[in-house]
C-alpha positions, 0 to 999 in steps of 0.5 A: 489678846482676843476681843472675845476673851471674857473674864469670869469672876464672881467674887470681889474683895472688900477693897474692890467693892469699896472702889466701886460701891459709891456708898449711900444705901448699900453702904449704910446697910452694911454699916448696920450689919457691922455695928450690930455684929460688934454690939454697938447697936440694937437696930437691925433693918433690911436693905429695903428698909433703907431704900424707903426710909432715910431716917434709918440711914441717919440713925445708923450714922449716929450709931458710929458716934459710939465708936468715936466716928462721925458718919455723914450719911448721904442717901444720894451719894457717898457716905463720909467718915471722920475721926478727930484727925480728919476724914477717913475711908470706910475700910479705915472706919471699920478698922478704927471701930474694932480697935476702939472696942478692943477687938482684934482680928 
């Protein structure tokens, strides 16, 4: 294989993104979009809003409680998600929320 060979990929799967996105602001922004789409929250802020105001991230973290999940928002690190059985991954939290609300894919 040549050292000059380059991979030209413009799209990544949710699983690939989850492996590289450390959470924090971008993750809580997408959580906001997800929870709004499900009708769990009336709040909707743009990405820039989360960059300059940590209280918005904390507010969205509290919205997770409506679907049985505790979200620990960390603006400088990885967000963490918990159900009563223990810590879960973000993709598991997304699925759990849909099942909690009775939404099938």
